[in-house]
C-alpha positions as CSV (number, residue, x, y, z in Angstrom):
1,X,0.0,0.0,0.0
2,X,1.2,3.5,-0.8
3,X,1.7,6.1,1.9
4,X,-1.5,8.0,0.9
5,X,-3.6,5.0,1.3
6,X,-2.2,4.3,4.7
7,X,-3.0,7.8,5.8
8,X,-6.6,7.2,4.7
9,X,-6.6,4.0,6.7
10,X,-5.5,5.8,9.8
11,X,-8.2,8.5,9.2
12,X,-10.8,5.8,8.8
13,X,-9.8,4.3,12.2
14,X,-9.9,7.7,13.9
15,X,-13.4,8.4,12.4
16,X,-12.0,11.4,10.6
17,X,-12.8,10.1,7.0
18,X,-15.9,11.1,5.0
19,X,-18.3,8.1,4.8
20,X,-18.1,8.1,0.9
21,X,-14.4,7.9,1.1
22,X,-14.5,5.2,3.7
23,X,-16.2,2.8,1.3
24,X,-13.4,3.2,-1.2
25,X,-10.8,2.6,1.4
26,X,-12.6,-0.6,2.6
27,X,-12.7,-1.8,-1.0
28,X,-9.0,-1.2,-1.5
29,X,-8.1,-3.0,1.7
30,X,-10.0,-6.0,0.5
31,X,-8.0,-6.1,-2.8
32,X,-4.5,-5.8,-1.3
33,X,-2.7,-8.6,0.4
34,X,-1.5,-8.1,4.0
35,X,-3.9,-5.2,4.3
36,X,-5.7,-7.0,7.3
37,X,-2.4,-7.0,9.2
38,X,-1.8,-3.3,8.5
39,X,-5.4,-2.5,9.6
40,X,-4.8,-4.4,12.8
41,X,-1.5,-2.6,13.4
42,X,-3.0,0.8,12.8
43,X,-5.9,0.0,15.1
44,X,-3.6,-1.1,17.9
45,X,-1.5,2.0,17.4
46,X,-4.7,4.2,17.6
47,X,-5.8,2.4,20.7
48,X,-2.5,2.9,22.4
49,X,-2.4,6.6,21.6
50,X,-6.0,7.1,23.0
51,X,-5.1,5.1,26.1
52,X,-7.8,2.6,25.5
53,X,-7.5,-1.0,26.6
54,X,-5.0,-2.7,24.2
55,X,-6.1,-6.0,22.7
56,X,-3.6,-7.9,20.7
57,X,-5.4,-9.3,17.7
58,X,-2.8,-11.9,16.9
59,X,-1.8,-14.5,19.4
60,X,1.2,-15.2,17.3
61,X,2.4,-11.7,18.1
62,X,2.9,-12.6,21.8
63,X,4.6,-15.8,20.8
64,X,7.1,-13.9,18.6
65,X,7.8,-11.5,21.4
66,X,8.4,-14.4,23.9
67,X,10.7,-16.2,21.5
68,X,12.7,-13.0,20.7
69,X,13.2,-12.4,24.5
70,X,14.3,-15.9,25.0
71,X,16.9,-15.7,22.2
72,X,18.3,-12.4,23.6
73,X,21.8,-12.9,25.0
74,X,22.2,-12.3,28.7
75,X,24.9,-9.8,29.4
76,X,26.5,-9.9,32.8
77,X,28.0,-6.8,34.1
78,X,31.7,-7.0,35.0
79,X,32.5,-6.8,38.7
80,X,33.4,-3.4,40.0
81,X,37.1,-3.1,40.8
82,X,38.0,-0.4,43.3
83,X,41.0,1.6,42.3
84,X,43.5,2.2,45.0
85,X,45.5,4.9,43.5
86,X,43.9,7.6,45.8
87,X,46.8,7.6,48.2
88,X,49.4,9.3,46.0
89,X,47.1,12.2,45.6
90,X,46.5,12.5,49.3
91,X,50.3,12.6,49.8
92,X,50.7,15.4,47.3
93,X,47.8,17.4,48.8
94,X,49.3,17.0,52.3
95,X,52.7,18.1,51.1
96,X,51.3,21.1,49.3
97,X,49.3,22.1,52.5
98,X,52.4,21.9,54.6
99,X,54.4,23.9,52.2
100,X,51.7,26.6,52.1
101,X,51.4,26.8,55.9
102,X,55.2,27.0,56.3
103,X,55.4,29.9,53.9
104,X,52.5,31.8,55.6
105,X,54.1,31.2,59.1
106,X,57.5,32.4,57.8
107,X,56.0,35.6,56.6
108,X,53.9,36.1,59.8
109,X,56.7,35.3,62.2
110,X,60.0,36.3,60.6
111,X,63.2,35.1,62.2
112,X,64.8,37.8,64.3
113,X,68.5,36.8,64.0
114,X,70.9,39.7,63.8
115,X,73.9,37.4,63.2
116,X,72.6,36.3,59.8
117,X,72.9,39.7,58.3
118,X,69.4,39.4,57.0
119,X,67.7,42.6,58.0
120,X,64.7,44.3,56.6
121,X,65.5,46.4,53.6
122,X,64.3,49.6,55.3
123,X,66.9,49.2,58.0
124,X,69.8,48.8,55.6
125,X,69.0,51.9,53.6
126,X,70.4,55.1,55.0
127,X,68.4,58.2,54.8
128,X,69.6,60.6,52.3
129,X,68.6,64.2,52.2
130,X,67.8,64.4,48.4
131,X,66.0,67.1,46.7
132,X,64.6,67.1,43.3
133,X,65.0,69.9,40.7
134,X,61.4,71.0,40.8
135,X,61.5,71.2,44.7
136,X,64.3,73.8,44.4
137,X,62.2,76.0,42.3
138,X,59.2,75.8,44.6
139,X,61.4,76.6,47.5
140,X,63.0,79.5,45.7
141,X,59.5,80.9,44.8
142,X,58.3,80.5,48.3
143,X,61.4,82.2,49.7
144,X,61.1,85.0,47.3
145,X,57.4,85.6,48.2
146,X,58.2,85.6,51.9
147,X,61.1,88.0,51.3
148,X,58.8,90.4,49.3
149,X,56.2,90.4,52.0
150,X,58.7,90.3,54.8
151,X,57.0,87.3,56.4
152,X,53.9,89.3,57.3
153,X,50.3,88.9,56.3
154,X,48.8,92.1,54.9
155,X,45.5,91.7,56.8
156,X,46.6,91.3,60.4
157,X,50.4,91.8,60.1
158,X,51.2,88.5,61.7
159,X,54.5,86.6,61.2
160,X,54.2,83.6,58.9
161,X,56.1,80.4,59.9
162,X,56.0,78.3,56.8
163,X,57.8,75.0,56.2
164,X,57.5,72.9,53.1
165,X,57.1,69.2,53.9
166,X,57.4,66.4,51.4
167,X,56.8,62.6,51.7
168,X,58.9,60.0,50.0
169,X,58.3,56.4,49.6
């Protein structure tokens, strides 16, 4: 049977086919061989989709299924083998943890041993009184301003004590 005829058979079983067309489909089913099996199969599928009670029309169908199940090979699952290679990972994790803790503790509690010569960098550096070129210009401008005004504020004639402070890192 061609696909279009099979669609009409499905429509006939679903009561969606016009009664005039239904007669033509029934006649075509009678002329084709194996059409009864196809009609039974389509009826079974329709019943299953509509959740109606499923009645298997052929008893040989059940026998075929039982034989197919009996012929199926039985597959046994292999035994589960537990791998015991977890221990090296635990040792590596433990070693990494100890190394991390020792680094942190060394930074928190540094060794105070003056004999080793390992002193903080800030203690080794001597303070040097260095001035940058632009600081000299600022100081000269400030000194010139104070010289012109003689260290007095024009409003209340108070003496100005000014000191330029800079911070170095």
